[in-house]
C-alpha positions as CSV (number, residue, x, y, z in Angstrom):
1,X,-8.8,-7.0,3.1
2,X,-10.8,-4.3,1.4
3,X,-9.4,-1.8,3.9
4,X,-5.9,-2.9,3.0
5,X,-6.5,-2.7,-0.7
6,X,-7.9,0.8,-0.4
7,X,-4.9,1.8,1.7
8,X,-2.5,0.4,-0.9
9,X,-4.3,2.4,-3.6
10,X,-4.2,5.6,-1.6
11,X,-0.4,5.1,-0.9
12,X,0.2,4.6,-4.6
13,X,-1.8,7.7,-5.5
14,X,0.2,9.7,-3.0
15,X,3.4,8.4,-4.5
16,X,2.3,9.1,-8.1
17,X,0.4,12.4,-7.6
18,X,0.7,14.0,-4.2
19,X,4.3,13.5,-3.0
20,X,5.5,17.0,-3.7
21,X,2.5,18.5,-2.0
22,X,3.0,16.1,0.9
23,X,6.6,17.2,1.3
24,X,5.5,20.8,1.2
25,X,3.0,20.2,4.0
26,X,5.6,18.4,6.0
27,X,8.2,21.2,5.6
28,X,5.6,23.8,6.5
29,X,4.6,21.8,9.6
30,X,8.2,21.4,10.7
31,X,8.9,25.1,10.1
32,X,5.8,26.1,12.1
33,X,6.8,23.9,15.1
34,X,10.6,24.5,14.9
35,X,11.3,20.9,14.0
36,X,14.7,20.3,12.3
37,X,14.1,18.7,8.9
38,X,16.6,15.9,8.5
39,X,18.8,15.6,5.5
40,X,17.0,12.9,3.4
41,X,20.2,11.5,1.9
42,X,22.1,11.4,5.2
43,X,22.9,8.2,7.1
44,X,21.1,7.8,10.4
45,X,21.7,5.4,13.2
46,X,19.0,3.5,15.1
47,X,17.7,5.1,18.3
48,X,14.6,5.6,20.3
49,X,11.8,7.5,18.5
50,X,8.1,7.6,18.2
51,X,8.4,5.7,14.9
52,X,10.3,3.0,16.6
53,X,7.6,2.6,19.3
54,X,5.0,2.4,16.6
55,X,7.0,-0.3,14.7
56,X,7.2,-2.4,17.9
57,X,3.5,-1.8,18.6
58,X,2.5,-3.0,15.1
59,X,5.0,-5.8,14.9
60,X,3.2,-8.9,13.6
61,X,5.5,-11.4,15.3
62,X,3.8,-13.7,17.8
63,X,0.3,-12.7,16.6
64,X,0.9,-9.0,17.3
65,X,1.9,-9.9,20.8
66,X,3.3,-6.4,21.4
67,X,0.2,-4.6,20.0
68,X,-0.5,-1.6,22.2
69,X,-3.6,0.4,21.2
70,X,-2.7,3.0,23.8
71,X,0.6,3.9,22.1
72,X,-1.1,4.1,18.8
73,X,-3.8,6.4,20.2
74,X,-1.2,8.6,21.9
75,X,0.7,9.0,18.6
76,X,-2.6,9.8,16.7
77,X,-3.3,12.6,19.3
78,X,-0.1,14.4,18.1
79,X,-1.8,14.9,14.7
80,X,-4.6,17.2,15.8
81,X,-5.3,18.3,12.3
82,X,-5.9,14.7,11.2
83,X,-7.7,13.3,14.2
84,X,-10.5,15.2,15.8
85,X,-12.4,13.6,18.7
86,X,-14.7,11.7,16.4
87,X,-11.8,10.4,14.3
88,X,-10.0,9.3,17.5
89,X,-13.1,7.5,18.6
90,X,-13.3,5.8,15.2
91,X,-9.6,4.9,15.3
92,X,-10.0,3.3,18.7
93,X,-12.9,1.1,17.3
94,X,-10.9,0.2,14.1
95,X,-7.8,-0.8,16.1
96,X,-10.0,-3.1,18.2
97,X,-11.4,-4.7,15.1
98,X,-8.0,-4.9,13.4
99,X,-6.4,-6.9,16.2
100,X,-9.3,-9.3,16.5
101,X,-9.1,-9.8,12.8
102,X,-5.4,-10.1,12.6
103,X,-5.1,-12.6,15.4
104,X,-7.7,-15.0,14.2
105,X,-9.6,-14.3,11.1
106,X,-7.2,-14.4,8.2
107,X,-4.5,-17.0,7.8
108,X,-2.3,-14.5,5.9
109,X,-1.6,-12.9,9.3
110,X,-0.5,-16.2,10.8
111,X,3.3,-16.5,11.1
112,X,3.6,-13.1,9.5
113,X,7.1,-11.5,10.2
114,X,6.6,-8.0,8.6
115,X,3.5,-6.0,7.8
116,X,5.0,-4.9,4.4
117,X,4.4,-8.5,3.2
118,X,0.7,-7.8,3.2
119,X,1.2,-5.3,0.4
120,X,2.0,-8.2,-1.9
121,X,-1.6,-9.5,-1.6
């Protein structure tokens, strides 16, 4: 739970203090890699995407029955500035620990339908 609490604090700090800087970094990255920046106020329709695959992989339904560490690791490999080989190794270990913990160590994960519910704790 400590990890989740720290993550929640970091997200709030990003919202409060770093959002503009984050958006600048995202825009710069997109420009550098010729990625079209979507219109943030536009309507979008569901479709296949890496984000969708990650949502399915981290879906808490059925005790994270669709958990796929390989998909998460492949996604992390796209972020070479964030995940060097040591951090990838560390992520692999943390994902193993997370799934063991989530499937049997904390009753708040039992019958969980959405990960966002954990933010309320």
